[in-house]
N, C-alpha and C positions, 0 to 999 in steps of 0.2 A: 555274662561272659567277660565284660571288662574288668568287674571286680575280682573274677578269678584270676585273670591275667596279671592284674596288679599284685594280687596276693602271690602268685607264683614267681613274679619278678622280685618281690621283697624277699621271699624265701631263698631264691638263688642268691641275692646280695648278702643275706645273712650267712648262708652256707660257704660263699666265697670268702667273707671277711673272717669266719671262723676257720676255715682251712688255711688261709694265710697266717693268721694269728698262732695258729697250732704249730706252724713251722719254726716259730722263734725267729729272733733277729739279732743274734749276737754279733759281736765285732768281727775282725779279721778282714784282711784284704791281701792282694797279691800284687807283685810287681806287674807292670804293664804287659810285658812280654813273656812273663812266667807262667807254666801250666799250673803251678800250685800256689796256694796262699803262702804268705811270709813265714808263717808257723808251719814247717814242713810236715808235722804229725798230726795237725789238726784239721779234720775235714769239715768243710763249711758246706752249709745247704743253701741253695737259692731256688727262689720259686719261678716259674716261667708259666705266664698266663698265655694261653693259646686255644686256637680252635682246631688245629690239625690233628691233635691226639683224639679228637672225639668224631671225627668224620672218617667214614669207612675208608673212602679212598686214599687217605693219607696217614692212617694210623700206622702201617708198617714203615713208611718212611720215617716218621716220628720216632719210633721205637729204634730203628737203626741209628739215626742221628744221636739220640741220647746214649745209646750204647757205646758208640764210638767216642763221643765227647768224654764220657765218664772213664773209659779205658785210657784215653790220652791225659786226662786231668783226674788222676785218682783222689785227689783231696778235694774236690769239688763234686757235691751231689746235686743232682736237678730234680726237684719235686714239681711235677705238673699240676697245674690248675687248668683244667679243661673246661671251656665254656662254649656252648653253642654259638654260632656266629650271630644269629639274630639278636642274642642278648649280651654280647661281648663287650662292646663300648660302654654301655651303660653300668655292667657290673664292675669293670675296671675302675670307672670313674668313682663308683660309689665306694669301693673297697679303699681306693686311695684317698679320697676325702675323709675316709673314716680312721686313717692312719696306719692302714694294712695294704701298702701298694705291693704289688709282685715286684721282685728285683728286676725281672724282663718280661715284657709284654710284646706279644705280636701286636701288629697293627696294620693298617692300609691307609691309602690316600684319603679316605673319608674319616678315619678315626684320629689320625695324627694332629690335625688341626684343633681338635677337640681336646686331646691330651696336652698339648702345648698351652691351649687357652686356659686349661685348668692348672698349669704349672706343675703338671704330673711329670714331665719329661725332662731328663737331664741332658744338657748339651754334651755332644760327643766328640768334638774334636780333641779335646786332652784326653779322653779314655781311650780312643781308638788310635790316635795318631794321625799325622798328616798324610803319610804313604796311603793309608786305606782310604781316608776321605778324599783324597785326590783321585782314587781309582773308581769312584763311583760314577756311573754314565751320566753325562751332564744333565739330561731331561729328568732323571731320577733325583739327582742332587737338588735340583732347583724345587722339587716337590716336597723335599724334607727340610728346606732352609726357612727359618723363620726370624725375622729380625737380624738376619746376618748369621745366624747359628744354625748348625746341622742338629735337629732335635731328634732325628730316627735314622738308622742305618737302613737303607733299601736292601732288600733280601732278594726278592724273586719277582720280576716284573711278569705280570700275566696279561700279554696282549690277546685281545679277543679276535679270533679268526673264524671262518665258516667251515663247519662240519656238515658234510652230507652223506646221507644214508644210502649206499648203492644198491641195496636190496629194494629199499622203497622206491627209488627213482626208476628201477627195472620195472616194477610192478605198475608204474604210472606210465610206461612207454618211453621213458627218458633215456638218454645215454649215460649208463652208470659211471662212464669214465670222464665225463664232461660236466663239471660243476659250472654255475653261472659265472659270467665276467662281468656282468653289469647288473645295477640294481633292478632294472626292469626286466631282465631276464629272471633273476632271483624271484620276483613277485609272480612272473608267468609260470614258472616251475612250481612255485608253492601252491598256486591254484590248481594245477594239473594233479599234483599229489593229493591234496585235499578232495579232488573230484573222486577218489578212490571210495570214499565214504567209511566203510568200516572193514576190519580185517575179517578172517574166517571165525574168529571168536566172537565177534560183534563189538570189538573195540573200535572206537573212532581213530582214522588216521589224519593226522594234520600235516600240512605243508611245511610250515616253519613255527618254531616255538619263539615267542616274543614275551619277555615278562611283563606281568600285569599285575602282581601282587603289590600290595601297599607297604613297600620297604625301601630303604635307600638304594639298594642295588638295582631295583627296578629303575630309579631315577638315573642311575649312572647308564643304564642300557638305553633310556630315552635320549639322553644327552649323545650317545654313540650314534643313534639313529638321526638325530639332529645335524652331526657333523657330516652325515652322508648327503644330507640336503643342503650343505653349505652354511650351516649355522654355527654358533659358539655361545657359551654361556657368560662369559664375562669378557670385557676388552682388556687392552693392555694395562689399564690403570685399575682392574679389577671391580669395575662398575658393571652391573648386570645388563647384558644385551640380548638376553635369550629370546625376549618376545619382539626383538626387532627383525624387520625382514619377513620372509614366509617360511624359513626352515622348520620352526617349531610347530607351525600350522600345518605344514605338509607332512611332519612326522607323526602328529596326531590324527591326521587323516590317513596316513597308512595304517597305523596301530589300530583305528576304527574299522578299517577294510579288513584287516587279517583277522581281528578278534570277532568283530559283529558278523562275518561271513564264515566263521567256523574253520579258517584257514590256519589259525593259531588258537589255542585253548585259552579260555578265560580265566583271568586271575592268577595265572601260573607262577610260581617261584622257580629258580633254577634247579631246586631239588626235585620238582615235579618234572620239569622238562628233560632232564639227563636220563632217567630211566626210560622215558617214553623213547627217546632216541635209541637208547640201547636195545630197546625191545621191538623195534621196527614200526612205532606208532607215530614217527616224526620223521620228516624228510630232511630237514635241515636245522641247524642250531649254531648260533654264534656263542662259542665259549672259549675259555682260556686254555693254556698249553696243558693243564692236568686233566684235560678231557679224556685223552687215551686211556689213562689208568682207571678212570671213573667208568668208561664204557666197557672196559674189558671186565670189570667186576660186575656191573650191573647186568650185563648180558647173560652172565653165567658160562661164557664160552672162553674167557681168558684172551690170549694173543691171536686165537683163531678168529676172534671177532674183527680183527684189523683188517681182513680181507673185504669186510662188508661196509667199511665206511671210507671217505678220504677227507682231508682238510686242505683249504686253499685260502688265500688272502680275502678279506671281506671284498664282495663285488664293489666296483666303482660307482658312486653315485653322482650327484649333480655337479660335485668339485672336479670330477674327471679322474679322481685317484681313490685309492682304497683308503676309507676313513675308518678309524677304530680308536679305542681307548685301552689304555692298559690299567688294570686294577692291581697294583703293586703290593706284595706283602712287605712289611717293614718291620723293624724291630727296635723297641724303646727300652731304655734303661730308666728305671724310676728314679725320680729326685730324691725320694725319700727312702731309697734302698740303703740298707746298711752294709751291704756288700758290693759296691760299686766296681771294684777292680775285678772281682769274680764274675760279675754280671757282664762286664766288659769282654773278659775271656770268652765267655759263652757266646756273646754276640759275634766276636772275631771267628770264633770257630764255625758258626752257622753260615758264614758267608765265605768260609775258606773253599779252596779248591777241593779238599777231601769231603767236606760236607755237601758241597754242590754236586760233586760226582755222584753221590748217593742219592740225592733228591732228584737230580735229573734222570738217573738211570731208572727209578721207580715211577716218576711223576712227570717226567718230561719238562720239568721247569727250566726257565732260562735264568741267568744270573745278572744281577745290576751292577757287577763290576767289570769294567773294561777288561782287565787282564784276564778274567775267567770267561766271559762271554765269547772270546775270540778263539778260545782253546778248541783244537779239533774234536775232543770228546764231547764238547757242547754243540757240536755241528756236525754230528756223525751219521745222520739220516735225513730223508725227505722231510719227515715230520719236524724235526728241529729246524731244518732250513727254511720251513714256512713260516714259523714263529719269529725266527730271526729276520726273515724278510718283512713280516707284518710289524716287527718293531720299528722299521724304518718310517712307517707312515702312522703309527700309533701315538696318540697324544695323551700325556699325563692328564690325570683329572685336575682341573682348575680349584684346588681344595684349600687355598690359603686361608680363607675365612673360617674361623672355629665353627661357624654355623652351617658349613657346606653340608654335612651329613644330613642336618634337620632339612636344608633346603632340597636336597635330592629326594627325601621322603616325602615332603609336601608336594613336590612336583608330580608325584604319582597321582595325585588326585584328579590331575587333568586327564590321565588315562582313565580313570573310574568314571569321571564325568561323560567321556565320549563313548565309552564301551557299555556302560550300565546306566548312566543317567540320560541318555538321549540327548546330550547337548553337543553343539557343533565345536570344532576346534576352536574357532574364535571366542565362543562363549566360555569355554574351558579356561582359555588362556587370560581372559578378562577376569575371570573368577579367582584364579589361583596365582597369578603372577605378582599381583599386590602383596599377597602374604609372603611370598618369597623375598621380595624386595623390603618388606618390612623387617624379617628376619636378619637381613644384612645390615640394617640400621643398628 
């Protein structure tokens, strides 16, 4: 199985490199504020490595964004390089190291440190201009600043909030209009839901969905839980303090309880949990602001499904407040791009008011720009208000170290040890944390 996975990864890398090479990399540039290249008659093609064009929930938004951009910029053509999220970081790094970087690449708080460490990213102050750089929400700007330079443009922060399934709540004898307000209430409700056992088709019903698969996103979600127990990953100087105090131990004990007692499914990825929630097999799920679009699609009921669920801020834990993280989508202009001005125009468009209006309408996403996040159309309903409220207490991932993504994936070994290896939280921590600290050296 491992050999097959390696072969597939290599094949994907070759495929991506070939696709990028086939696009050509001729010259051409455009004035910073111009919609068209300097040569008004020549069309320039730029490549955009992304994962939203290959995910069902965001395909339509992607298509509309590209169509609107190309209509506004007739001399710039965008060629999509769609890569599944799980393979994204490695494939972009491989293609860039091979001399075929995409002109623009999606990124997030896990990937950008690696792209910066590999010198794949171009500083953006000169390309985007001071007005746009200064318009970035402070927390987001800090997360993309390396050695004093802004290396990625924050696009859409995705704070994680708590979705609850009203249909499942009702089946479990819970008030469908009253989600949990505290962490302990959430656990109690999850156990009542899991006590339902199975639905009429014999499918298991779970109380809450916690990530358990061995991937870096699972590590992000473990950190989110640790925040609720009063912990943090690094101190103000960047030193790892994840294993200090009781927060990580308490978080792993919670995971062990939820998965071990079948209150949450074992080894699940978010792509497994979302359709379970949308099909009434899961009572609660902590997910980002694109949840509404995903659930509408996966339920097969469209907007009618909105009546069957609600969303609220993450219940207060040990810290006494709603603790969560935001996993931000970001945009990188490749240092090796031969079309940096056109690439910059594309980035400017994607974070513009027009583009965010499209993305927000279709997927409910927020904006990382101060001037846009405050617009009435970005706060038009209770759904948007919940996520804007959640942003007030959401923490950016502490991802300054290029090995952060690797550390997050390694941290999932602790979940495997307590849920499948029969180890205690203390044993899991003592086994895995030295490996994470070694990575940071």
